[in-house]
N, C-alpha and C positions, 0 to 999 in steps of 0.2 A: 080853797082846798085845805083840808086839815092835815096835820102831821101824820096821823094814822093812815090817811089815803096815800101820802108820800111813801110811807114804809111799805104799804101794800103794793104799790106800783114798783117799788125797788125790788121787792121779793119776786114779783111776777117777771120783772126784767131779768132777774137772775135765773129763774127756772124755766120760764116760758120762751117762746120764740119771739124775739124782738125784731120787729120790722123797722125799716127806716122812718116811716111815718110815726110809729109809736115812740121811737127814740126821740124824734123831734118834739113831739108833744110833751114827753117827759122832761126834755131839756128846757123847754119853754116854762114848764111849771116850776123848775128849780131856779131859773135865772130871773133877774129883775124884769119887769114888764117892758122896759124900754131898752133891753139888750140888743146889740147889733146882730144882724142876720148871720154874719160870719161867726160870731161867738156861739150862737144857737147851733149852727151847723157843726162847729168843732165839738161842742158838748154832745150833740147827738151822735157824732162819730165815735167819741169816747165811750158813750153809753152802749153803743152797738158792740164795740170791741170788748168792753167789760162784761157785757151779757154773754157773749160767745165764750170767753175764757171761763167764766163762772159755770156755765152749763157743762163745759168739758170737765172742769174740776169736780163738779157734783157727780157727773157720770162716772168718772174714774174712781171716786170715793165709793160709790155704790158697787161698782164692779169688784173693787178690792174687798169690800165687806162681804159680798156674796161669795167670792172665792174663799175667804177665810172661814165663813160659816160652813161651806161645803166640805172643806178640808177637815174641819172640826168634827163633823159627823161621819167622815170617812168615805165620801163620794170621790171616786177616781176622776181625774181630768181626762179630756179627750186624748191628750198626748200619751198619758199613761195607758189608756185603753188600746191605743194604736200600737204601742210598744209591746203590750201583752199579746195582741193578735199576731204580730209579727213573730214573736217568740214561739207561740203555739204552732204556727205554720212551719217554722224551722224544726221544731221537735217532731211534728208529724212527718215531715219529709225524712228526717233522720231515722224515724222508726218505721218507715215504709207505710205510712197511713195515708188515706185520702182525706180530703177536706171534710167529708162527712163522718170521719172517725173510724171508718172500716179499713181493715188491712187490705192492702193491694193484693190482687191475685197474681201470682207469677206464672206466666205462660212458659211452655217448653222452650220457645225461642229465647225468651228473656233469661231463663235459667241457664241455657246453653251459653249465652253470651257472658253471663256473670261468671260461670265456672271455666269458660274458655274451651269447653268441649263441644264437639259437633257430632252429628249423627254418624258420619262415616269414621271419625276418629275416636269414637267413644269405646272404651274397653269395658268388658264385663268383669265385674268384681265378684269373687266367690267368697263365701264364708266358710271357715274351717270349723270342723267339729272339735270341741275341746278334747284333748288327749285324756285317756283314762288315767285316773289317779292311781298312783302306786302307794305302797305302804309308807314310803319315805315322805310323800307329799301330804298325806293325811294328817290332820291335827291329832295331837296325842289323845288316845282313847277312842278315836273314831275308826270304824272298820274300813279296810282298804277295798276299793272298787275292783272287781275282777272279772 
C-alpha cells in the first residue's frame, strides 16, 4: 500500500463513519505485519476514538462557520425569532388586539365589567348646552351673542 493510500484512508477515517472492522484493517496496515493481536486491537480502538472525536470537531467547526455566515448576512436565529414573537404577542395583548391583528370587539358585558357599571346602576349623563356668551366673554372686537 502506498503512502497516498494511507493518507486517503486517514482522511476517510476522520470524516467518514469508522466501523470496528475498518479500524482494525487500518490498524493492521499501519503496524508491522507480525504485530500482536492485542497491539492491533488497541490501535483499532484508538483509531475509532480518534475518528469519532475528529468527526465531532469537524461538525462543530462547520456549525460555527454556518452560524457566523448567517449572522454576517443578517439572518435571525431561532431564539431571536421566538423572542420577537413573544414580544409581538405581549404588545398585541396590551393593545387589545387579537392574534390576527384585528382589534377585539368589546361587548356590552365586557364594557360594563371594565367600567364597573351595571344595567341597573347605570346613570344617565346629560350634556349641557354652552351658556350664551356675554360681552365680557367675547374676544376683543367680536360681537356679543344675544
